[in-house]
C-alpha positions as CSV (number, residue, x, y, z in Angstrom):
1,M,114.8,116.4,226.9
2,S,116.7,114.5,224.1
3,V,114.9,111.3,225.2
4,L,111.5,113.1,225.2
5,R,112.3,114.7,221.8
6,T,113.2,111.3,220.4
7,A,110.0,109.7,221.7
8,I,107.9,112.5,220.2
9,V,109.6,112.2,216.8
10,A,109.2,108.4,216.8
11,T,105.5,108.8,217.6
12,L,105.0,111.2,214.8
13,V,106.8,108.9,212.4
14,C,104.6,106.0,213.4
15,V,101.5,108.1,213.1
16,A,102.6,109.3,209.6
17,G,103.3,105.7,208.6
18,V,99.9,104.5,209.7
19,A,98.2,107.3,207.8
20,V,100.2,106.5,204.6
21,A,99.4,102.8,205.0
22,H,95.7,103.6,205.6
23,R,95.5,105.6,202.4
24,A,97.6,103.2,200.3
25,T,95.6,100.1,201.4
26,D,92.2,101.7,200.9
27,G,91.5,102.0,204.6
28,F,93.5,98.9,205.5
29,A,90.9,96.9,203.4
30,A,93.4,96.2,200.6
31,F,96.9,95.0,201.5
32,T,97.8,94.2,197.9
33,L,97.1,95.7,194.5
34,E,95.1,92.6,193.7
35,S,92.9,93.2,196.7
36,A,92.4,96.8,195.8
37,R,91.5,95.8,192.2
38,R,88.8,93.5,193.5
39,L,87.4,96.1,196.0
40,Q,87.2,98.7,193.3
41,A,85.1,96.4,191.1
42,L,82.7,95.9,193.9
43,R,82.4,99.5,195.0
44,A,82.4,101.2,191.6
45,P,81.8,98.9,188.6
46,A,83.6,100.5,185.6
47,P,82.6,100.1,181.9
48,V,84.9,97.7,180.0
49,P,86.1,99.0,176.6
50,D,84.9,97.4,173.4
51,L,88.2,95.7,172.7
52,A,89.1,93.6,169.7
53,L,89.7,89.8,169.8
54,Q,90.5,87.0,167.5
55,L,88.7,83.9,168.5
56,A,89.8,80.3,168.5
57,D,87.8,79.7,165.3
58,G,89.7,82.4,163.6
59,D,86.9,85.0,163.6
60,Q,87.6,88.5,164.7
61,V,85.1,90.2,167.0
62,R,84.9,92.9,169.6
63,L,84.1,92.3,173.3
64,H,80.6,93.8,173.0
65,D,79.8,91.6,170.1
66,L,79.6,88.7,172.5
67,S,75.9,88.8,173.1
68,R,75.5,86.8,176.3
69,P,74.5,89.2,179.1
70,V,76.9,87.7,181.7
71,L,80.6,87.2,180.8
72,L,83.1,85.4,183.0
73,V,86.5,86.4,181.8
74,D,89.9,85.0,182.7
75,F,93.4,85.6,181.4
76,I,95.7,82.8,180.4
77,Y,98.6,81.7,178.2
78,T,98.4,78.2,176.9
79,R,102.0,77.1,177.8
80,C,101.4,77.9,181.5
81,M,101.6,74.8,183.7
82,T,100.4,76.4,186.9
83,Y,97.5,78.9,187.3
84,C,96.3,78.6,183.7
85,Q,95.9,74.8,184.0
86,A,93.9,75.4,187.2
87,L,91.8,78.0,185.4
88,G,91.1,75.6,182.5
89,S,89.9,73.0,185.0
90,V,87.7,75.6,186.7
91,Y,86.2,76.7,183.4
92,A,85.3,73.1,182.5
93,R,83.5,72.8,185.9
94,L,81.8,76.1,185.3
95,Q,80.5,74.9,182.0
96,Q,78.8,72.0,183.8
97,R,77.5,74.0,186.8
98,L,76.2,76.9,184.7
99,A,74.9,74.6,181.8
100,P,71.3,75.8,182.3
101,E,72.3,79.5,182.1
102,I,74.6,78.8,179.1
103,A,71.8,76.9,177.3
104,V,69.4,79.7,177.5
105,G,71.9,82.3,176.4
106,K,72.5,84.1,179.7
107,V,76.1,83.2,180.5
108,Q,79.3,82.9,178.5
109,L,82.9,82.0,179.5
110,L,85.7,83.9,177.9
111,S,89.4,83.1,178.2
112,V,91.8,85.7,176.8
113,S,95.4,84.9,176.1
114,F,98.0,87.6,177.0
115,D,100.6,85.7,174.8
116,P,99.1,86.4,171.4
117,E,102.3,85.8,169.4
118,R,102.3,82.1,170.5
119,D,98.7,81.5,171.2
120,D,97.2,81.3,167.7
121,P,93.7,79.9,167.2
122,A,95.0,76.3,167.0
123,A,96.8,76.6,170.4
124,L,93.7,78.1,171.9
125,R,91.5,75.2,170.6
126,A,94.0,72.7,171.9
127,Y,94.0,74.4,175.4
128,R,90.2,74.1,175.6
129,K,90.2,70.5,174.4
130,R,92.7,69.6,177.1
131,H,90.2,70.6,179.7
132,S,86.8,70.1,178.2
133,R,85.1,67.9,175.6
134,E,82.4,70.5,175.2
135,A,83.0,73.9,173.4
136,T,79.5,75.2,174.2
137,G,79.5,78.4,176.3
138,W,83.3,78.7,176.4
139,V,85.1,80.9,173.9
140,L,88.8,81.7,173.7
141,G,90.6,84.5,172.0
142,R,93.7,86.6,171.7
143,P,94.1,90.4,171.5
144,V,94.6,91.8,168.0
145,G,98.1,93.2,167.8
146,P,100.6,94.1,170.5
147,P,98.8,97.4,171.5
148,G,95.7,95.3,171.9
149,R,97.3,93.1,174.5
150,Q,98.2,96.1,176.7
151,D,94.7,97.5,176.2
152,W,93.1,94.3,177.5
153,L,95.5,94.0,180.5
154,R,95.0,97.7,181.4
155,A,91.2,97.5,181.1
156,F,91.0,94.6,183.7
157,G,94.0,95.6,185.8
158,V,95.8,92.4,185.1
159,V,99.6,92.4,185.7
160,V,101.8,90.1,183.6
161,I,105.5,89.9,184.2
162,P,108.1,87.7,182.4
163,D,109.4,85.1,184.8
164,G,112.8,84.8,183.1
165,L,112.1,81.2,182.2
166,G,110.1,81.8,179.0
167,G,106.8,82.1,180.9
168,Y,104.9,84.7,182.9
169,A,104.0,85.5,186.4
170,H,100.5,86.9,186.6
171,N,97.5,87.4,188.8
172,A,94.8,84.8,188.3
173,A,91.1,85.5,188.8
174,V,87.7,85.4,187.2
175,Q,86.4,88.8,186.1
176,V,82.6,89.1,186.0
177,I,81.0,91.5,183.4
178,G,77.3,92.3,183.6
179,S,74.8,93.0,180.8
180,D,75.7,96.8,181.0
181,R,79.3,95.7,180.2
182,K,80.7,96.9,183.5
183,L,83.2,94.9,185.5
184,V,81.1,94.1,188.6
185,A,83.2,91.6,190.4
186,I,86.6,89.9,190.5
187,L,86.7,86.5,192.3
188,D,89.4,84.1,193.1
189,Y,89.4,81.2,190.6
190,S,89.2,78.7,193.5
191,D,85.9,80.3,194.7
192,L,83.7,78.2,192.4
193,D,80.6,78.5,194.5
194,G,81.0,82.3,194.6
195,I,81.5,82.5,190.8
196,V,78.4,80.4,190.2
197,K,76.3,82.4,192.7
198,I,77.1,85.8,191.2
199,A,76.7,84.5,187.6
200,R,73.3,83.1,188.4
201,E,72.2,86.3,190.2
202,L,73.1,88.4,187.3
203,A,71.6,86.0,184.8
204,E,68.3,86.1,186.6
205,V,67.8,89.8,186.1
206,A,69.5,90.0,182.6
207,P,67.7,90.0,179.3
208,R,68.4,87.1,177.0
209,D,71.1,87.5,174.3
210,V,71.3,91.3,174.9
211,A,74.7,93.0,175.4
212,A,74.9,96.7,176.2
213,R,76.5,98.5,173.3
């Protein structure tokens, strides 16, 4: 009987564990928070708050002031030598591949620094210059004030953790915002073809120079 009881208990524990895992991973579709974040954007696009930003040229704007219907948003800090450098190279390539959409005012690239104390406008301009000779279609900015930083990270579900070496560990992706200013997709920064595809699809059905307010 003790052996049978043990087997039954073990089975119940396994079943309970599977149920918890199923719920925690969104039906086994998401095994990480990052995967869950991306699935959520696809299944239920959420409005992005109208957050404040100081641009690399020194001007202060709000997110909804950026009038291009399609925004491709990434999060960086300019001293980063890993993901952020890769993202910079990706954005330079996106500038080239999406040049027609950028030229007619349908697409804009936006890089947001989550290290606003160090990434002043001059640092942001230098970061872009390291990766691209062309500024057209690619704006960079930093959140206004410490609370602003958390608001930006929270709105996009971005996780930033000090690495103990003066830098940060963070998830790296390209967030896609449509003309209704909803977060409609989150793609891996290495999926250049996928980013271009969704940007063009959204640009085709979007009005020119109109941002939802």
